[in-house]
Every structure is written in C-alpha cells, then in structure tokens.
C-alpha positions in Angstrom: 51.1 59.4 202.7 49.8 57.1 205.5 51.3 54.3 207.5 51.0 50.8 206.1 51.0 47.4 207.7 53.7 45.1 206.6 54.2 41.4 206.3 58.0 40.8 206.3 57.7 37.7 204.3 55.5 39.4 201.7 57.7 42.4 201.1 61.3 41.4 202.0 63.9 44.1 202.0 66.3 43.8 199.0 69.9 43.0 199.6 73.1 44.6 198.2 71.5 47.1 195.9 74.8 48.9 195.3 76.3 45.7 193.8 73.3 45.2 191.7 73.3 48.8 190.4 77.0 48.7 189.7 76.5 45.7 187.5 73.7 47.4 185.7 75.6 50.6 185.2 78.8 48.8 184.3 76.9 46.8 181.7 75.2 49.9 180.4 78.5 51.8 180.1 80.2 49.0 178.3 77.1 48.5 176.1 77.0 52.2 175.3 80.7 52.2 174.2 80.1 49.2 171.9 76.8 50.4 170.6 78.0 53.9 170.0 81.1 52.7 168.2 79.0 50.5 165.9 76.4 53.2 165.5 79.1 55.6 164.2 80.3 53.0 161.7 76.8 52.3 160.5 76.0 56.1 160.3 79.1 56.7 158.2 78.1 53.8 155.9 74.5 54.8 155.4 75.3 58.6 155.4 72.8 61.1 156.9 69.9 60.4 154.6 69.9 56.6 155.1 70.7 57.0 158.8 67.7 59.3 159.1 65.3 56.8 157.5 66.5 53.9 159.6 66.2 55.9 162.9 62.8 57.2 161.9 61.6 53.6 161.7 63.2 52.9 165.0 61.6 55.9 166.6 58.1 54.9 165.4 58.7 51.4 166.8 59.9 52.8 170.1 56.7 54.8 170.4 54.7 51.7 170.0 56.7 49.7 172.6 54.5 50.9 175.4 51.6 49.0 173.8 53.7 45.9 173.1 55.0 45.7 176.6 51.8 46.9 178.3 54.2 48.9 180.6 54.3 45.9 182.9 57.9 46.2 184.0 57.5 47.8 187.4 54.1 46.1 187.9 55.5 42.7 187.4 58.4 43.3 189.8 55.9 44.6 192.3 53.7 41.5 191.9 56.7 39.3 192.4 57.4 41.0 195.7 53.7 40.8 196.7 53.2 37.2 195.6 56.4 35.3 196.6 54.6 31.9 196.4 53.2 32.6 192.9 56.3 33.6 190.9 55.7 31.1 188.1 52.1 32.4 187.6 53.2 36.0 187.6 56.0 35.5 185.1 53.9 33.2 182.9 50.9 35.5 182.9 53.0 38.5 182.1 54.8 36.6 179.3 51.6 35.6 177.6 50.1 39.1 177.9 53.1 40.7 176.4 53.3 38.1 173.6 49.8 38.8 172.5 50.3 42.6 172.9 53.5 42.5 170.9 51.9 40.6 167.9 48.9 42.9 167.8 51.1 46.0 168.1 53.3 44.9 165.2 50.3 44.3 163.0 48.7 47.7 163.8 52.0 49.5 163.3 52.5 47.9 159.9 49.0 48.9 158.8 49.5 52.5 159.9 52.9 52.7 158.2 51.4 51.6 154.9 48.8 54.4 155.2 50.8 57.3 156.7 54.4 56.6 155.7 54.4 54.4 152.6 58.0 55.4 151.7 59.3 54.0 155.0 56.7 51.3 155.5 59.1 48.4 154.7 61.6 49.6 157.3 58.9 50.1 159.9 57.3 46.7 159.3 60.7 45.1 159.6 61.8 46.7 162.9 58.4 46.2 164.4 59.0 42.4 164.3 61.3 43.0 167.3 58.3 43.8 169.4 57.3 40.1 169.2 60.5 39.1 170.8 60.3 41.5 173.8 58.2 39.2 176.0 61.4 37.3 176.9 62.4 40.4 178.8 60.3 39.1 181.7 63.3 36.9 182.5 65.2 40.0 183.3 62.5 41.2 185.6 62.8 37.9 187.6 66.5 38.6 188.1 65.9 42.2 189.0 63.4 41.2 191.6 66.3 39.2 193.3 68.8 42.0 192.6 71.0 39.6 190.5 71.4 41.8 187.5 74.9 40.5 187.1 73.6 37.4 185.2 71.3 39.4 182.8 74.1 42.0 182.3 76.3 39.2 181.0 73.5 37.8 178.9 72.7 41.2 177.3 76.4 41.8 176.6 76.7 38.5 174.8 73.6 39.3 172.7 74.8 42.8 172.1 78.2 41.6 170.9 76.6 39.2 168.5 74.4 42.0 167.1 77.4 44.4 166.8 79.4 41.7 165.0 76.5 41.3 162.5 76.3 45.0 161.8 80.0 45.4 161.3 79.9 42.5 158.9 77.0 44.1 157.0 79.1 47.3 156.7 82.1 45.4 155.4 79.8 43.7 152.9 78.4 47.0 151.6 74.9 46.0 152.6 71.9 48.3 151.9 69.5 50.0 154.3 67.0 47.1 154.6 69.7 44.8 155.9 70.3 47.1 158.8 66.6 47.1 159.7 66.7 43.3 159.9 69.9 43.6 162.0 67.8 45.4 164.6 65.4 42.5 164.8 68.4 40.2 165.1 69.7 42.3 168.0 66.5 41.6 169.9 66.7 37.9 169.0 70.3 37.5 170.2 69.5 39.1 173.5 66.3 37.1 174.0 68.2 33.8 173.4 70.9 34.9 175.8 68.3 35.7 178.5 66.6 32.3 178.0 70.0 30.5 178.4 70.7 32.5 181.6 67.2 31.9 182.9 67.8 28.1 182.8 70.9 28.4 184.9 69.7 30.4 187.9 69.5 29.2 191.5 66.2 31.1 191.9 63.6 28.7 190.4 60.3 30.4 189.6 58.4 27.2 188.9 56.3 26.5 185.8 55.2 29.6 183.9 51.4 29.3 184.2 48.4 31.5 183.3 46.5 33.0 186.2 43.3 35.0 185.4 43.4 36.9 188.7 47.0 38.0 188.2 46.1 38.9 184.6 43.3 41.1 185.8 45.5 42.8 188.3 48.2 43.5 185.7 45.7 44.6 183.1 43.7 46.9 185.4 46.7 49.1 186.1 48.9 48.1 183.2 46.5 49.2 180.5 46.3 52.6 182.0 50.0 52.8 182.3 50.4 51.6 178.7 48.1 54.4 177.4 50.0 56.9 179.5 53.4 55.5 178.4 52.3 55.6 174.7 51.3 59.2 175.1 54.6 60.0 176.8 56.5 58.1 174.1 54.8 59.9 171.3 55.2 63.3 173.0 58.9 62.7 173.8 59.6 61.8 170.2 57.3 64.3 168.5 60.3 66.6 167.9 61.9 63.7 165.9 58.8 63.3 163.8 58.6 67.0 163.1 62.3 67.1 162.0 61.7 64.1 159.6 58.5 65.7 158.2 59.7 69.3 157.8 63.4 69.0 157.2 63.8 65.8 155.3 65.9 62.6 155.5 69.4 64.3 155.6 68.6 66.7 158.5 66.7 63.9 160.3 69.9 61.9 160.1 71.8 64.8 161.7 69.2 65.2 164.4 69.0 61.4 165.1 72.8 61.3 165.4 72.6 63.4 168.6 69.3 61.9 169.7 70.7 58.3 169.8 73.5 59.4 172.1 71.0 61.1 174.5 68.8 57.9 174.5 71.8 56.0 175.9 71.8 58.2 178.9 68.1 58.2 179.4 67.9 54.4 179.1 70.7 54.1 181.6 68.7 56.1 184.1 65.6 53.9 183.4 67.7 50.8 184.0 68.9 52.1 187.3 65.4 53.1 188.4 64.0 49.7 187.5 66.9 48.0 189.4 66.1 50.0 192.5 62.3 49.6 192.2 62.0 46.4 194.3 63.5 48.3 197.3 61.4 51.3 196.6 58.2 49.2 196.4 59.1 47.3 199.6 59.7 50.6 201.5 56.4 52.0 200.2 54.7 49.0 201.8 56.5 49.4 205.1 56.9 53.1 206.0 56.2 56.5 204.6 59.4 57.9 206.0 61.5 55.1 204.6 59.7 55.5 201.2 60.5 59.2 201.0 64.1 58.5 201.9 64.5 55.9 199.2 62.7 58.0 196.6 65.0 60.9 197.4 68.0 58.7 197.0 66.8 57.4 193.6 66.1 60.9 192.5 69.6 62.1 193.6 71.3 59.3 191.7 69.4 59.9 188.6 70.0 63.7 188.8 73.7 63.1 189.3 73.7 61.0 186.1 71.8 63.7 184.3 74.4 66.4 185.3 77.3 64.3 184.2 75.7 63.7 180.8 74.7 67.4 180.3 78.1 68.7 181.2 79.8 66.0 179.1 77.7 67.0 176.1 78.6 70.7 176.6 82.3 70.2 177.0 83.0 67.1 174.9 80.1 67.0 172.5 82.1 68.2 169.5 84.8 65.6 170.1 82.2 62.8 170.4 80.4 63.7 167.2 83.7 64.0 165.3 85.0 60.7 166.6 81.9 58.7 166.1 80.2 60.2 163.0 82.8 62.3 161.1 82.5 65.5 159.1 79.1 64.7 157.5 77.5 65.0 161.0 79.3 68.1 162.2 76.1 70.2 162.5 74.9 67.7 165.1 77.2 69.2 167.8 74.9 72.1 168.8 71.9 69.8 168.8 73.7 67.4 171.2 74.6 70.3 173.5 71.0 71.4 173.8 69.6 67.9 174.0 72.1 67.1 176.8 70.5 69.7 179.0 67.0 68.4 178.0 68.2 64.9 179.1 69.1 66.3 182.6 65.4 67.1 183.2 64.2 63.9 181.6 66.5 61.7 183.7 65.7 63.6 186.8 61.9 62.9 186.2 62.4 59.2 185.8 61.9 58.7 189.5 58.5 60.5 189.3 57.3 57.7 187.0 58.2 55.2 189.7 56.4 57.3 192.3 53.3 57.6 190.2 53.4 53.8 189.7 53.3 53.3 193.4 51.4 56.2 194.9 49.7 58.5 192.3 47.1 58.3 189.5 48.8 57.1 186.2 46.7 59.7 184.3 49.1 62.3 185.6 51.6 61.1 183.1 49.0 61.6 180.4 48.5 65.2 181.4 52.2 65.8 181.4 52.5 64.2 178.0 49.8 66.5 176.6 51.6 69.6 177.9 54.9 68.3 176.4 53.2 67.7 173.0 51.6 71.2 173.0 54.9 72.8 173.9 56.9 71.0 171.2 54.2 71.7 168.6 54.0 75.4 169.3 57.7 76.1 169.7 58.5 73.7 166.8 56.3 75.7 164.4 58.1 78.8 165.5 61.7 77.7 165.7 62.3 74.8 163.2 61.7 76.8 160.0 64.4 79.3 161.0 66.7 77.4 163.3 66.4 73.9 161.8 67.5 71.0 164.0 68.7 73.3 166.8 65.3 74.8 166.9 63.8 71.3 167.4 66.3 70.7 170.2 65.3 73.9 171.9 61.6 73.0 171.7 62.4 69.7 173.3 64.3 71.3 176.2 61.4 73.7 176.8 58.9 70.9 176.7 61.0 68.8 179.2 61.0 71.7 181.6 57.2 72.1 181.3 56.3 68.4 181.4 59.1 67.0 183.6 59.4 69.7 186.2 56.7 72.3 186.1 53.9 69.7 186.3 55.2 68.5 189.6 54.1 71.8 191.0 51.1 72.2 188.8 49.4 68.8 189.7 48.3 68.8 193.3 48.9 65.0 193.7 52.6 65.5 192.8 53.4 68.6 194.9 54.8 66.4 197.8 57.2 64.9 195.2 58.2 68.3 193.7 60.4 69.1 196.7 62.2 65.7 196.3 62.7 66.4 192.6 64.1 69.9 193.1 66.5 68.6 195.8 67.6 66.0 193.3 68.4 68.7 190.7 70.5 70.6 193.3 72.6 67.6 194.3 75.8 68.9 192.7 75.6 72.0 194.9 74.9 70.1 198.2 78.0 68.0 198.9 76.9 67.4 202.4 74.3 64.9 201.1 76.7 62.9 199.0 77.8 60.6 201.9 74.2 60.1 203.0 73.3 59.1 199.4 76.1 56.5 199.3 74.9 55.1 202.6 71.5 54.4 201.1 73.1 51.7 198.8 75.6 50.2 201.3 74.8 46.6 201.9 74.7 46.9 205.7 72.4 49.8 205.5 70.1 48.2 203.0 69.7 45.1 205.1 69.0 47.0 208.3 65.4 46.8 209.5 63.3 49.9 208.9 61.3 51.7 211.4 57.5 51.2 211.3 55.0 54.0 211.4 
C-alpha cells in the first residue's frame, strides 16, 4: 500500500460512526426479533415441506440479487464521497442502472425456473418480482453516505412491520403457499415506499436524479466485475441449500432452511455494519495507508466479535431457539444450526475482506474463492449428505467457509497483507487489551480527529 494525496473536501471524514452503527445494529436486532417470530409462525403454518419450497424460491432469488443490484452498494457510496457536487447524478445513474438490471434479471430467472425447476417455477417467478423494487435502496445509500442511518432504520422498521402484519393475517386466514410468495414481494414494496417517504424529508438534498454517462461507465466498469464475482459467491454460498433440496426433498429442505434463515440474519447484520462503516473506510484509504489498516482492523474486529457471539449463542441456546420458534416438527434443525453457527463466524469475519477487495484488490479474487467454496461443498456434499443428511450439508458448508473465507487470504498473494488482519480479528475474544482501542475507533471525538498523512 502506498501513500495517497488527499483533498479534504473530496473525501471528508465521517462523523459519529458509533451512533450510526448503533442505529443500524439496533434496527437489525429489532428487525430480527420480529422477522424471526413471524418466520416461526409461517414455518409452523406451512410445515417443513411447504416451508422448504418457499425458501428454495427465496434462495434462488437471493443468488440472482447480485445481477439485479449490479453489486453497486459500496461503489455508489464511494462515488458519493468522491463526487460531492454530483450526488444527484450518482444516485440517478445508479437507480436507472439497477432498475434495468432488476427487470432483466427477473425475466431471466423466470425463464430458467421454467426449464430447470418447473415444480417451483410459479414461486420463483413471484418472488423474483421483488428484484424490480430493489433500485429504491439507493435512497438508503444516500443516508449511509451521511451516516444518518437512523432515518432509514425507522423507514425499514415501518415497512417490515407492515409486511409482518400481512403475513400474520395470511396465517390467520389459512392462506396457501403462493400467498406467502406474494407477501415477500409486498415486503420489498412496503420498505421501498417507506424509504421514498423518508427520502423526501431529509435535510441532505441530493438534487435532481439525472443520468450521467461518465458515472455510468465508472460504475459499470467495476460494478459488472463485482456483480459477476458476487453472483459466483452467492451461488457457491447457497450451493449447500440447493443440494439439500435436490437430494433430500422438500421436507428435509424445510428443516435445513429453518436453521439457514437464522444464520442469514447474523450474516446480513454483519453486512449492514460493514456497509455503514464503508464511507469512513473509503475515506481513510484515500488519505493514509496507516489509517486505512487501522480502520480495516477495527471493522474486522467488530465483525469477528459479532460472529463469536452468534456462534456461541447457536451452540448454547440453539435448541431453545428452534423449539420456541418452530416447534417439534423442526427439532432436527438443532444440530444443523449449531454447525452453521460456526460456519457463520468465518463468513462474518470475511465480510471485511470484501470491502478491502472493493477498495484495494482485484475483484476476481472473490471469483477464485467462490470456485474453491463450490468445489469443497460439492466434494464433501457428495460424501456426507447421503449418510449424514442435513448435518452433513452443514459440515460441508463449514469446511467450505474455512477454505474460501480464511485459507484463500493466505493462498492469494494479493490478500496476504490482509490475512494477518483477519486472523487478529478472529482472535479478538482472547485479546481483551484491544477492546478499549477498538471502542476508541468509533468514538465521535476520535472519528473527527484529523488523520496523519503519509
């Protein structure tokens, strides 16, 4: 890493990151409690077979999300920092690009479902409509750039509450499986409307959302590569779910997805934290190598701490969570959740590596890691799933996360400087002397202090 010149006006230091992160984490915790409660009610209503079919459709749509969003989240935030006088053009260009990508992805996904999964094609086609609503998430990126996630946290909570109410009403009405697929689309719609309402009431005016070909080329040049890499990562990370659905059937898939959905809450929380801290990370990357390493280590430490909390929680309380949320029909999901909890520790720890690659390394590294993940799941899945069932699939996932999320940091030369940061993050529970320094990274007075130049 080399020294970089900096224009203070072009890359301003973010303010009060701790407050911003606390709002995001608080919203995520509250959202998880509500979503998990409703998820349990829906799972009991649909029973494992129906729950497995619905979540298989959601998993397929989630894999395709990378193409629908073009993986522009971090890139848009970075452009908003780099182009403070062109915010309307950045947001407008990103919105239009994601709108077209979402429509094309939904059409492609529907066609592929008709060919390869005709029995679930209707569900997949329905939930894929939500991909056409996701362009409204660029409003959230605007607030994240200004570290004002309080507003979008409230908006998302309002949208989530409306979606949860709808699903509970569907359960009370005895609705069938297709209705819950449409409820997923409604979820995206409610949140989108809440974000639009919030966006019209902000003190930070972006100006008219216009199209800018230069910005579009800049986003596409790196975003398209990131989208391909993210698509590969998404497919590889969910390949275990596809194998369970294909080999073990709907009922066992429902058991497996019951654990997987809980793990996804934790991973998504980690991703939300990383995206919130990305403006500060990007600004530090433009100013100073030393500051960048310090910020990257702090991000990795925070994510690792979250991963440890979740892994230990799954191990100690997993049985109680499954019993409380899902009931007896899902009791065999407990060992799956325990193994997946430790797989989540590695996955959450590696989220900061994605941010590092976005700023300072070739995106194709993610593609290489995804390939190794896929191969590991495929080889171990063939060996373990026939005998060990869903637990075998979870073990294959844990091994694949260790290979792709940790080992590749040492295997790929471009990532070896980051590997030490990642390992220190994993050891954060055993190094209490670093805890105070970690908290200092997010204290407002520290965040606002000028950084040394190199």
